[in-house]
mmCIF file of the N, C-alpha and C atoms, coordinates in Angstrom:
data_MODEL
# 
_entry.id   MODEL 
# 
loop_
_atom_site.group_PDB 
_atom_site.id 
_atom_site.type_symbol 
_atom_site.label_atom_id 
_atom_site.label_alt_id 
_atom_site.label_comp_id 
_atom_site.label_asym_id 
_atom_site.label_entity_id 
_atom_site.label_seq_id 
_atom_site.pdbx_PDB_ins_code 
_atom_site.Cartn_x 
_atom_site.Cartn_y 
_atom_site.Cartn_z 
_atom_site.occupancy 
_atom_site.B_iso_or_equiv 
_atom_site.pdbx_formal_charge 
_atom_site.auth_seq_id 
_atom_site.auth_comp_id 
_atom_site.auth_asym_id 
_atom_site.auth_atom_id 
_atom_site.pdbx_PDB_model_num 
ATOM 1   N N  . UNK A 1 1  ? 112.108 146.573 67.982 1.00 0.00 ? 1  UNK A N  1 
ATOM 2   C CA . UNK A 1 1  ? 111.146 146.365 66.924 1.00 0.00 ? 1  UNK A CA 1 
ATOM 3   C C  . UNK A 1 1  ? 111.764 146.625 65.551 1.00 0.00 ? 1  UNK A C  1 
ATOM 4   N N  . UNK A 1 2  ? 112.664 147.609 65.478 1.00 0.00 ? 2  UNK A N  1 
ATOM 5   C CA . UNK A 1 2  ? 113.316 147.906 64.210 1.00 0.00 ? 2  UNK A CA 1 
ATOM 6   C C  . UNK A 1 2  ? 114.221 146.762 63.764 1.00 0.00 ? 2  UNK A C  1 
ATOM 7   N N  . UNK A 1 3  ? 114.862 146.113 64.721 1.00 0.00 ? 3  UNK A N  1 
ATOM 8   C CA . UNK A 1 3  ? 115.719 144.990 64.386 1.00 0.00 ? 3  UNK A CA 1 
ATOM 9   C C  . UNK A 1 3  ? 114.908 143.817 63.858 1.00 0.00 ? 3  UNK A C  1 
ATOM 10  N N  . UNK A 1 4  ? 113.749 143.591 64.438 1.00 0.00 ? 4  UNK A N  1 
ATOM 11  C CA . UNK A 1 4  ? 112.867 142.536 63.950 1.00 0.00 ? 4  UNK A CA 1 
ATOM 12  C C  . UNK A 1 4  ? 112.382 142.844 62.543 1.00 0.00 ? 4  UNK A C  1 
ATOM 13  N N  . UNK A 1 5  ? 112.045 144.092 62.289 1.00 0.00 ? 5  UNK A N  1 
ATOM 14  C CA . UNK A 1 5  ? 111.603 144.489 60.949 1.00 0.00 ? 5  UNK A CA 1 
ATOM 15  C C  . UNK A 1 5  ? 112.723 144.288 59.939 1.00 0.00 ? 5  UNK A C  1 
ATOM 16  N N  . UNK A 1 6  ? 113.950 144.666 60.312 1.00 0.00 ? 6  UNK A N  1 
ATOM 17  C CA . UNK A 1 6  ? 115.084 144.458 59.410 1.00 0.00 ? 6  UNK A CA 1 
ATOM 18  C C  . UNK A 1 6  ? 115.284 142.972 59.132 1.00 0.00 ? 6  UNK A C  1 
ATOM 19  N N  . UNK A 1 7  ? 115.232 142.165 60.174 1.00 0.00 ? 7  UNK A N  1 
ATOM 20  C CA . UNK A 1 7  ? 115.441 140.722 60.000 1.00 0.00 ? 7  UNK A CA 1 
ATOM 21  C C  . UNK A 1 7  ? 114.386 140.083 59.128 1.00 0.00 ? 7  UNK A C  1 
ATOM 22  N N  . UNK A 1 8  ? 113.143 140.429 59.362 1.00 0.00 ? 8  UNK A N  1 
ATOM 23  C CA . UNK A 1 8  ? 112.074 139.839 58.553 1.00 0.00 ? 8  UNK A CA 1 
ATOM 24  C C  . UNK A 1 8  ? 112.064 140.368 57.129 1.00 0.00 ? 8  UNK A C  1 
ATOM 25  N N  . UNK A 1 9  ? 112.415 141.641 56.958 1.00 0.00 ? 9  UNK A N  1 
ATOM 26  C CA . UNK A 1 9  ? 112.445 142.221 55.620 1.00 0.00 ? 9  UNK A CA 1 
ATOM 27  C C  . UNK A 1 9  ? 113.490 141.539 54.756 1.00 0.00 ? 9  UNK A C  1 
ATOM 28  N N  . UNK A 1 10 ? 114.572 141.091 55.366 1.00 0.00 ? 10 UNK A N  1 
ATOM 29  C CA . UNK A 1 10 ? 115.589 140.411 54.586 1.00 0.00 ? 10 UNK A CA 1 
ATOM 30  C C  . UNK A 1 10 ? 115.442 138.891 54.617 1.00 0.00 ? 10 UNK A C  1 
ATOM 31  N N  . UNK A 1 11 ? 115.037 138.328 55.728 1.00 0.00 ? 11 UNK A N  1 
ATOM 32  C CA . UNK A 1 11 ? 115.042 136.865 55.872 1.00 0.00 ? 11 UNK A CA 1 
ATOM 33  C C  . UNK A 1 11 ? 114.000 136.188 54.989 1.00 0.00 ? 11 UNK A C  1 
ATOM 34  N N  . UNK A 1 12 ? 112.816 136.740 54.921 1.00 0.00 ? 12 UNK A N  1 
ATOM 35  C CA . UNK A 1 12 ? 111.757 136.080 54.151 1.00 0.00 ? 12 UNK A CA 1 
ATOM 36  C C  . UNK A 1 12 ? 112.094 136.019 52.656 1.00 0.00 ? 12 UNK A C  1 
ATOM 37  N N  . UNK A 1 13 ? 112.502 137.130 52.006 1.00 0.00 ? 13 UNK A N  1 
ATOM 38  C CA . UNK A 1 13 ? 112.893 137.004 50.599 1.00 0.00 ? 13 UNK A CA 1 
ATOM 39  C C  . UNK A 1 13 ? 114.161 136.169 50.391 1.00 0.00 ? 13 UNK A C  1 
ATOM 40  N N  . UNK A 1 14 ? 115.073 136.182 51.361 1.00 0.00 ? 14 UNK A N  1 
ATOM 41  C CA . UNK A 1 14 ? 116.284 135.372 51.220 1.00 0.00 ? 14 UNK A CA 1 
ATOM 42  C C  . UNK A 1 14 ? 115.943 133.884 51.247 1.00 0.00 ? 14 UNK A C  1 
ATOM 43  N N  . UNK A 1 15 ? 115.010 133.504 52.108 1.00 0.00 ? 15 UNK A N  1 
ATOM 44  C CA . UNK A 1 15 ? 114.571 132.101 52.138 1.00 0.00 ? 15 UNK A CA 1 
ATOM 45  C C  . UNK A 1 15 ? 113.878 131.743 50.821 1.00 0.00 ? 15 UNK A C  1 
ATOM 46  N N  . UNK A 1 16 ? 113.067 132.662 50.309 1.00 0.00 ? 16 UNK A N  1 
ATOM 47  C CA . UNK A 1 16 ? 112.410 132.419 49.024 1.00 0.00 ? 16 UNK A CA 1 
ATOM 48  C C  . UNK A 1 16 ? 113.406 132.275 47.892 1.00 0.00 ? 16 UNK A C  1 
ATOM 49  N N  . UNK A 1 17 ? 114.439 133.102 47.894 1.00 0.00 ? 17 UNK A N  1 
ATOM 50  C CA . UNK A 1 17 ? 115.464 133.008 46.858 1.00 0.00 ? 17 UNK A CA 1 
ATOM 51  C C  . UNK A 1 17 ? 116.245 131.703 46.979 1.00 0.00 ? 17 UNK A C  1 
ATOM 52  N N  . UNK A 1 18 ? 116.534 131.287 48.202 1.00 0.00 ? 18 UNK A N  1 
ATOM 53  C CA . UNK A 1 18 ? 117.250 130.021 48.395 1.00 0.00 ? 18 UNK A CA 1 
ATOM 54  C C  . UNK A 1 18 ? 116.424 128.832 47.916 1.00 0.00 ? 18 UNK A C  1 
ATOM 55  N N  . UNK A 1 19 ? 115.142 128.844 48.215 1.00 0.00 ? 19 UNK A N  1 
ATOM 56  C CA . UNK A 1 19 ? 114.272 127.769 47.722 1.00 0.00 ? 19 UNK A CA 1 
ATOM 57  C C  . UNK A 1 19 ? 114.181 127.782 46.206 1.00 0.00 ? 19 UNK A C  1 
ATOM 58  N N  . UNK A 1 20 ? 114.100 128.968 45.621 1.00 0.00 ? 20 UNK A N  1 
ATOM 59  C CA . UNK A 1 20 ? 114.035 129.071 44.164 1.00 0.00 ? 20 UNK A CA 1 
ATOM 60  C C  . UNK A 1 20 ? 115.307 128.545 43.514 1.00 0.00 ? 20 UNK A C  1 
ATOM 61  N N  . UNK A 1 21 ? 116.459 128.866 44.082 1.00 0.00 ? 21 UNK A N  1 
ATOM 62  C CA . UNK A 1 21 ? 117.722 128.387 43.533 1.00 0.00 ? 21 UNK A CA 1 
ATOM 63  C C  . UNK A 1 21 ? 117.809 126.871 43.649 1.00 0.00 ? 21 UNK A C  1 
ATOM 64  N N  . UNK A 1 22 ? 117.321 126.319 44.748 1.00 0.00 ? 22 UNK A N  1 
ATOM 65  C CA . UNK A 1 22 ? 117.290 124.862 44.883 1.00 0.00 ? 22 UNK A CA 1 
ATOM 66  C C  . UNK A 1 22 ? 116.402 124.206 43.850 1.00 0.00 ? 22 UNK A C  1 
ATOM 67  N N  . UNK A 1 23 ? 115.241 124.790 43.600 1.00 0.00 ? 23 UNK A N  1 
ATOM 68  C CA . UNK A 1 23 ? 114.342 124.238 42.580 1.00 0.00 ? 23 UNK A CA 1 
ATOM 69  C C  . UNK A 1 23 ? 114.931 124.373 41.176 1.00 0.00 ? 23 UNK A C  1 
ATOM 70  N N  . UNK A 1 24 ? 115.612 125.472 40.916 1.00 0.00 ? 24 UNK A N  1 
ATOM 71  C CA . UNK A 1 24 ? 116.257 125.661 39.612 1.00 0.00 ? 24 UNK A CA 1 
ATOM 72  C C  . UNK A 1 24 ? 117.341 124.612 39.399 1.00 0.00 ? 24 UNK A C  1 
ATOM 73  N N  . UNK A 1 25 ? 118.159 124.388 40.427 1.00 0.00 ? 25 UNK A N  1 
ATOM 74  C CA . UNK A 1 25 ? 119.204 123.366 40.308 1.00 0.00 ? 25 UNK A CA 1 
ATOM 75  C C  . UNK A 1 25 ? 118.631 121.972 40.121 1.00 0.00 ? 25 UNK A C  1 
ATOM 76  N N  . UNK A 1 26 ? 117.565 121.669 40.840 1.00 0.00 ? 26 UNK A N  1 
ATOM 77  C CA . UNK A 1 26 ? 116.919 120.364 40.699 1.00 0.00 ? 26 UNK A CA 1 
ATOM 78  C C  . UNK A 1 26 ? 116.354 120.176 39.299 1.00 0.00 ? 26 UNK A C  1 
ATOM 79  N N  . UNK A 1 27 ? 115.708 121.210 38.780 1.00 0.00 ? 27 UNK A N  1 
ATOM 80  C CA . UNK A 1 27 ? 115.143 121.116 37.433 1.00 0.00 ? 27 UNK A CA 1 
ATOM 81  C C  . UNK A 1 27 ? 116.242 120.999 36.377 1.00 0.00 ? 27 UNK A C  1 
ATOM 82  N N  . UNK A 1 28 ? 117.356 121.707 36.589 1.00 0.00 ? 28 UNK A N  1 
ATOM 83  C CA . UNK A 1 28 ? 118.457 121.620 35.632 1.00 0.00 ? 28 UNK A CA 1 
ATOM 84  C C  . UNK A 1 28 ? 119.071 120.226 35.627 1.00 0.00 ? 28 UNK A C  1 
ATOM 85  N N  . UNK A 1 29 ? 119.244 119.629 36.798 1.00 0.00 ? 29 UNK A N  1 
ATOM 86  C CA . UNK A 1 29 ? 119.787 118.273 36.850 1.00 0.00 ? 29 UNK A CA 1 
ATOM 87  C C  . UNK A 1 29 ? 118.829 117.261 36.221 1.00 0.00 ? 29 UNK A C  1 
ATOM 88  N N  . UNK A 1 30 ? 117.541 117.471 36.413 1.00 0.00 ? 30 UNK A N  1 
ATOM 89  C CA . UNK A 1 30 ? 116.553 116.602 35.788 1.00 0.00 ? 30 UNK A CA 1 
ATOM 90  C C  . UNK A 1 30 ? 116.621 116.740 34.266 1.00 0.00 ? 30 UNK A C  1 
ATOM 91  N N  . UNK A 1 31 ? 116.762 117.974 33.777 1.00 0.00 ? 31 UNK A N  1 
ATOM 92  C CA . UNK A 1 31 ? 116.856 118.190 32.335 1.00 0.00 ? 31 UNK A CA 1 
ATOM 93  C C  . UNK A 1 31 ? 118.143 117.597 31.769 1.00 0.00 ? 31 UNK A C  1 
ATOM 94  N N  . UNK A 1 32 ? 119.231 117.698 32.528 1.00 0.00 ? 32 UNK A N  1 
ATOM 95  C CA . UNK A 1 32 ? 120.491 117.100 32.064 1.00 0.00 ? 32 UNK A CA 1 
ATOM 96  C C  . UNK A 1 32 ? 120.411 115.586 32.029 1.00 0.00 ? 32 UNK A C  1 
ATOM 97  N N  . UNK A 1 33 ? 119.677 115.012 32.944 1.00 0.00 ? 33 UNK A N  1 
ATOM 98  C CA . UNK A 1 33 ? 119.508 113.562 32.932 1.00 0.00 ? 33 UNK A CA 1 
ATOM 99  C C  . UNK A 1 33 ? 118.713 113.089 31.734 1.00 0.00 ? 33 UNK A C  1 
ATOM 100 N N  . UNK A 1 34 ? 117.773 113.893 31.287 1.00 0.00 ? 34 UNK A N  1 
ATOM 101 C CA . UNK A 1 34 ? 116.955 113.516 30.141 1.00 0.00 ? 34 UNK A CA 1 
ATOM 102 C C  . UNK A 1 34 ? 117.636 113.823 28.814 1.00 0.00 ? 34 UNK A C  1 
ATOM 103 N N  . UNK A 1 35 ? 118.449 114.883 28.783 1.00 0.00 ? 35 UNK A N  1 
ATOM 104 C CA . UNK A 1 35 ? 119.030 115.338 27.528 1.00 0.00 ? 35 UNK A CA 1 
ATOM 105 C C  . UNK A 1 35 ? 120.479 115.785 27.752 1.00 0.00 ? 35 UNK A C  1 
ATOM 106 N N  . UNK A 1 36 ? 121.401 114.846 27.913 1.00 0.00 ? 36 UNK A N  1 
ATOM 107 C CA . UNK A 1 36 ? 122.771 115.214 28.303 1.00 0.00 ? 36 UNK A CA 1 
ATOM 108 C C  . UNK A 1 36 ? 123.561 115.964 27.233 1.00 0.00 ? 36 UNK A C  1 
ATOM 109 N N  . UNK A 1 37 ? 123.167 115.892 25.983 1.00 0.00 ? 37 UNK A N  1 
ATOM 110 C CA . UNK A 1 37 ? 123.945 116.583 24.948 1.00 0.00 ? 37 UNK A CA 1 
ATOM 111 C C  . UNK A 1 37 ? 123.668 118.084 24.914 1.00 0.00 ? 37 UNK A C  1 
ATOM 112 N N  . UNK A 1 38 ? 122.694 118.561 25.651 1.00 0.00 ? 38 UNK A N  1 
ATOM 113 C CA . UNK A 1 38 ? 122.366 119.990 25.712 1.00 0.00 ? 38 UNK A CA 1 
ATOM 114 C C  . UNK A 1 38 ? 122.929 120.648 26.971 1.00 0.00 ? 38 UNK A C  1 
ATOM 115 N N  . UNK A 1 39 ? 124.054 120.164 27.454 1.00 0.00 ? 39 UNK A N  1 
ATOM 116 C CA . UNK A 1 39 ? 124.597 120.618 28.730 1.00 0.00 ? 39 UNK A CA 1 
ATOM 117 C C  . UNK A 1 39 ? 124.917 122.117 28.719 1.00 0.00 ? 39 UNK A C  1 
ATOM 118 N N  . UNK A 1 40 ? 125.457 122.652 27.632 1.00 0.00 ? 40 UNK A N  1 
ATOM 119 C CA . UNK A 1 40 ? 125.819 124.072 27.618 1.00 0.00 ? 40 UNK A CA 1 
ATOM 120 C C  . UNK A 1 40 ? 124.583 124.964 27.591 1.00 0.00 ? 40 UNK A C  1 
ATOM 121 N N  . UNK A 1 41 ? 123.551 124.560 26.857 1.00 0.00 ? 41 UNK A N  1 
ATOM 122 C CA . UNK A 1 41 ? 122.320 125.351 26.825 1.00 0.00 ? 41 UNK A CA 1 
ATOM 123 C C  . UNK A 1 41 ? 121.624 125.343 28.187 1.00 0.00 ? 41 UNK A C  1 
ATOM 124 N N  . UNK A 1 42 ? 121.554 124.175 28.800 1.00 0.00 ? 42 UNK A N  1 
ATOM 125 C CA . UNK A 1 42 ? 120.886 124.062 30.099 1.00 0.00 ? 42 UNK A CA 1 
ATOM 126 C C  . UNK A 1 42 ? 121.663 124.822 31.160 1.00 0.00 ? 42 UNK A C  1 
ATOM 127 N N  . UNK A 1 43 ? 122.988 124.760 31.102 1.00 0.00 ? 43 UNK A N  1 
ATOM 128 C CA . UNK A 1 43 ? 123.806 125.464 32.089 1.00 0.00 ? 43 UNK A CA 1 
ATOM 129 C C  . UNK A 1 43 ? 123.612 126.975 31.981 1.00 0.00 ? 43 UNK A C  1 
ATOM 130 N N  . UNK A 1 44 ? 123.598 127.508 30.760 1.00 0.00 ? 44 UNK A N  1 
ATOM 131 C CA . UNK A 1 44 ? 123.431 128.956 30.613 1.00 0.00 ? 44 UNK A CA 1 
ATOM 132 C C  . UNK A 1 44 ? 122.038 129.401 31.060 1.00 0.00 ? 44 UNK A C  1 
ATOM 133 N N  . UNK A 1 45 ? 121.022 128.620 30.778 1.00 0.00 ? 45 UNK A N  1 
ATOM 134 C CA . UNK A 1 45 ? 119.681 128.953 31.246 1.00 0.00 ? 45 UNK A CA 1 
ATOM 135 C C  . UNK A 1 45 ? 119.584 128.861 32.769 1.00 0.00 ? 45 UNK A C  1 
ATOM 136 N N  . UNK A 1 46 ? 120.268 127.880 33.351 1.00 0.00 ? 46 UNK A N  1 
ATOM 137 C CA . UNK A 1 46 ? 120.251 127.726 34.798 1.00 0.00 ? 46 UNK A CA 1 
ATOM 138 C C  . UNK A 1 46 ? 120.925 128.919 35.470 1.00 0.00 ? 46 UNK A C  1 
ATOM 139 N N  . UNK A 1 47 ? 122.059 129.353 34.948 1.00 0.00 ? 47 UNK A N  1 
ATOM 140 C CA . UNK A 1 47 ? 122.760 130.489 35.536 1.00 0.00 ? 47 UNK A CA 1 
ATOM 141 C C  . UNK A 1 47 ? 121.922 131.757 35.409 1.00 0.00 ? 47 UNK A C  1 
ATOM 142 N N  . UNK A 1 48 ? 121.261 131.940 34.273 1.00 0.00 ? 48 UNK A N  1 
ATOM 143 C CA . UNK A 1 48 ? 120.389 133.107 34.101 1.00 0.00 ? 48 UNK A CA 1 
ATOM 144 C C  . UNK A 1 48 ? 119.241 133.093 35.101 1.00 0.00 ? 48 UNK A C  1 
ATOM 145 N N  . UNK A 1 49 ? 118.629 131.944 35.298 1.00 0.00 ? 49 UNK A N  1 
ATOM 146 C CA . UNK A 1 49 ? 117.522 131.838 36.250 1.00 0.00 ? 49 UNK A CA 1 
ATOM 147 C C  . UNK A 1 49 ? 118.000 132.065 37.678 1.00 0.00 ? 49 UNK A C  1 
ATOM 148 N N  . UNK A 1 50 ? 119.187 131.576 38.018 1.00 0.00 ? 50 UNK A N  1 
ATOM 149 C CA . UNK A 1 50 ? 119.727 131.793 39.358 1.00 0.00 ? 50 UNK A CA 1 
ATOM 150 C C  . UNK A 1 50 ? 120.009 133.277 39.589 1.00 0.00 ? 50 UNK A C  1 
ATOM 151 N N  . UNK A 1 51 ? 120.489 133.972 38.563 1.00 0.00 ? 51 UNK A N  1 
ATOM 152 C CA . UNK A 1 51 ? 120.746 135.407 38.695 1.00 0.00 ? 51 UNK A CA 1 
ATOM 153 C C  . UNK A 1 51 ? 119.445 136.154 38.973 1.00 0.00 ? 51 UNK A C  1 
ATOM 154 N N  . UNK A 1 52 ? 118.375 135.809 38.274 1.00 0.00 ? 52 UNK A N  1 
ATOM 155 C CA . UNK A 1 52 ? 117.093 136.461 38.515 1.00 0.00 ? 52 UNK A CA 1 
ATOM 156 C C  . UNK A 1 52 ? 116.566 136.149 39.918 1.00 0.00 ? 52 UNK A C  1 
ATOM 157 N N  . UNK A 1 53 ? 116.736 134.927 40.372 1.00 0.00 ? 53 UNK A N  1 
ATOM 158 C CA . UNK A 1 53 ? 116.280 134.571 41.717 1.00 0.00 ? 53 UNK A CA 1 
ATOM 159 C C  . UNK A 1 53 ? 117.127 135.263 42.781 1.00 0.00 ? 53 UNK A C  1 
ATOM 160 N N  . UNK A 1 54 ? 118.416 135.404 42.516 1.00 0.00 ? 54 UNK A N  1 
ATOM 161 C CA . UNK A 1 54 ? 119.300 136.056 43.476 1.00 0.00 ? 54 UNK A CA 1 
ATOM 162 C C  . UNK A 1 54 ? 119.064 137.558 43.516 1.00 0.00 ? 54 UNK A C  1 
ATOM 163 N N  . UNK A 1 55 ? 118.570 138.130 42.439 1.00 0.00 ? 55 UNK A N  1 
ATOM 164 C CA . UNK A 1 55 ? 118.239 139.554 42.426 1.00 0.00 ? 55 UNK A CA 1 
ATOM 165 C C  . UNK A 1 55 ? 117.156 139.863 43.455 1.00 0.00 ? 55 UNK A C  1 
ATOM 166 N N  . UNK A 1 56 ? 116.285 138.896 43.719 1.00 0.00 ? 56 UNK A N  1 
ATOM 167 C CA . UNK A 1 56 ? 115.255 139.075 44.738 1.00 0.00 ? 56 UNK A CA 1 
ATOM 168 C C  . UNK A 1 56 ? 115.886 139.327 46.104 1.00 0.00 ? 56 UNK A C  1 
ATOM 169 N N  . UNK A 1 57 ? 116.899 138.559 46.448 1.00 0.00 ? 57 UNK A N  1 
ATOM 170 C CA . UNK A 1 57 ? 117.567 138.743 47.740 1.00 0.00 ? 57 UNK A CA 1 
ATOM 171 C C  . UNK A 1 57 ? 118.333 140.057 47.784 1.00 0.00 ? 57 UNK A C  1 
ATOM 172 N N  . UNK A 1 58 ? 118.912 140.464 46.670 1.00 0.00 ? 58 UNK A N  1 
ATOM 173 C CA . UNK A 1 58 ? 119.643 141.731 46.638 1.00 0.00 ? 58 UNK A CA 1 
ATOM 174 C C  . UNK A 1 58 ? 118.683 142.901 46.818 1.00 0.00 ? 58 UNK A C  1 
ATOM 175 N N  . UNK A 1 59 ? 117.548 142.854 46.141 1.00 0.00 ? 59 UNK A N  1 
ATOM 176 C CA . UNK A 1 59 ? 116.542 143.909 46.307 1.00 0.00 ? 59 UNK A CA 1 
ATOM 177 C C  . UNK A 1 59 ? 116.030 143.925 47.745 1.00 0.00 ? 59 UNK A C  1 
ATOM 178 N N  . UNK A 1 60 ? 115.866 142.763 48.346 1.00 0.00 ? 60 UNK A N  1 
ATOM 179 C CA . UNK A 1 60 ? 115.378 142.690 49.726 1.00 0.00 ? 60 UNK A CA 1 
ATOM 180 C C  . UNK A 1 60 ? 116.355 143.333 50.699 1.00 0.00 ? 60 UNK A C  1 
ATOM 181 N N  . UNK A 1 61 ? 117.648 143.127 50.521 1.00 0.00 ? 61 UNK A N  1 
ATOM 182 C CA . UNK A 1 61 ? 118.600 143.741 51.445 1.00 0.00 ? 61 UNK A CA 1 
ATOM 183 C C  . UNK A 1 61 ? 118.626 145.250 51.262 1.00 0.00 ? 61 UNK A C  1 
ATOM 184 N N  . UNK A 1 62 ? 118.432 145.733 50.035 1.00 0.00 ? 62 UNK A N  1 
ATOM 185 C CA . UNK A 1 62 ? 118.372 147.176 49.803 1.00 0.00 ? 62 UNK A CA 1 
ATOM 186 C C  . UNK A 1 62 ? 117.137 147.769 50.484 1.00 0.00 ? 62 UNK A C  1 
ATOM 187 N N  . UNK A 1 63 ? 115.998 147.098 50.348 1.00 0.00 ? 63 UNK A N  1 
ATOM 188 C CA . UNK A 1 63 ? 114.773 147.567 51.000 1.00 0.00 ? 63 UNK A CA 1 
ATOM 189 C C  . UNK A 1 63 ? 114.924 147.523 52.515 1.00 0.00 ? 63 UNK A C  1 
ATOM 190 N N  . UNK A 1 64 ? 115.564 146.496 53.036 1.00 0.00 ? 64 UNK A N  1 
ATOM 191 C CA . UNK A 1 64 ? 115.764 146.398 54.483 1.00 0.00 ? 64 UNK A CA 1 
ATOM 192 C C  . UNK A 1 64 ? 116.651 147.528 54.991 1.00 0.00 ? 64 UNK A C  1 
ATOM 193 N N  . UNK A 1 65 ? 117.696 147.851 54.253 1.00 0.00 ? 65 UNK A N  1 
ATOM 194 C CA . UNK A 1 65 ? 118.587 148.943 54.671 1.00 0.00 ? 65 UNK A CA 1 
ATOM 195 C C  . UNK A 1 65 ? 117.844 150.281 54.599 1.00 0.00 ? 65 UNK A C  1 
ATOM 196 N N  . UNK A 1 66 ? 117.073 150.478 53.537 1.00 0.00 ? 66 UNK A N  1 
ATOM 197 C CA . UNK A 1 66 ? 116.306 151.717 53.420 1.00 0.00 ? 66 UNK A CA 1 
ATOM 198 C C  . UNK A 1 66 ? 115.292 151.826 54.545 1.00 0.00 ? 66 UNK A C  1 
ATOM 199 N N  . UNK A 1 67 ? 114.671 150.716 54.915 1.00 0.00 ? 67 UNK A N  1 
ATOM 200 C CA . UNK A 1 67 ? 113.669 150.762 55.983 1.00 0.00 ? 67 UNK A CA 1 
ATOM 201 C C  . UNK A 1 67 ? 114.292 151.090 57.337 1.00 0.00 ? 67 UNK A C  1 
ATOM 202 N N  . UNK A 1 68 ? 115.539 150.721 57.543 1.00 0.00 ? 68 UNK A N  1 
ATOM 203 C CA . UNK A 1 68 ? 116.228 151.078 58.796 1.00 0.00 ? 68 UNK A CA 1 
ATOM 204 C C  . UNK A 1 68 ? 116.420 152.601 58.868 1.00 0.00 ? 68 UNK A C  1 
ATOM 205 N N  . UNK A 1 69 ? 116.793 153.218 57.763 1.00 0.00 ? 69 UNK A N  1 
ATOM 206 C CA . UNK A 1 69 ? 117.072 154.655 57.782 1.00 0.00 ? 69 UNK A CA 1 
ATOM 207 C C  . UNK A 1 69 ? 115.816 155.508 57.706 1.00 0.00 ? 69 UNK A C  1 
ATOM 208 N N  . UNK A 1 70 ? 114.711 154.955 57.271 1.00 0.00 ? 70 UNK A N  1 
ATOM 209 C CA . UNK A 1 70 ? 113.483 155.728 57.154 1.00 0.00 ? 70 UNK A CA 1 
ATOM 210 C C  . UNK A 1 70 ? 112.742 155.824 58.485 1.00 0.00 ? 70 UNK A C  1 
ATOM 211 N N  . UNK A 1 71 ? 113.061 154.964 59.428 1.00 0.00 ? 71 UNK A N  1 
ATOM 212 C CA . UNK A 1 71 ? 112.341 154.969 60.709 1.00 0.00 ? 71 UNK A CA 1 
ATOM 213 C C  . UNK A 1 71 ? 112.920 155.948 61.664 1.00 0.00 ? 71 UNK A C  1 
# 
């Protein structure tokens, strides 16, 4: 049961972060298609958004590890 809890505690936020990163990349490519001269601004905003989305997965793995040791 503890292994299932660890897997779900990490897998669900990791899937959410992966979907968010995919949507961010799709939106960035759409913005680049509409406004190609703003490539550096769009790229920096995309990287910032990906970092925030990836922080979700990092926090999830920390919570999953803590939950293993608390049981």
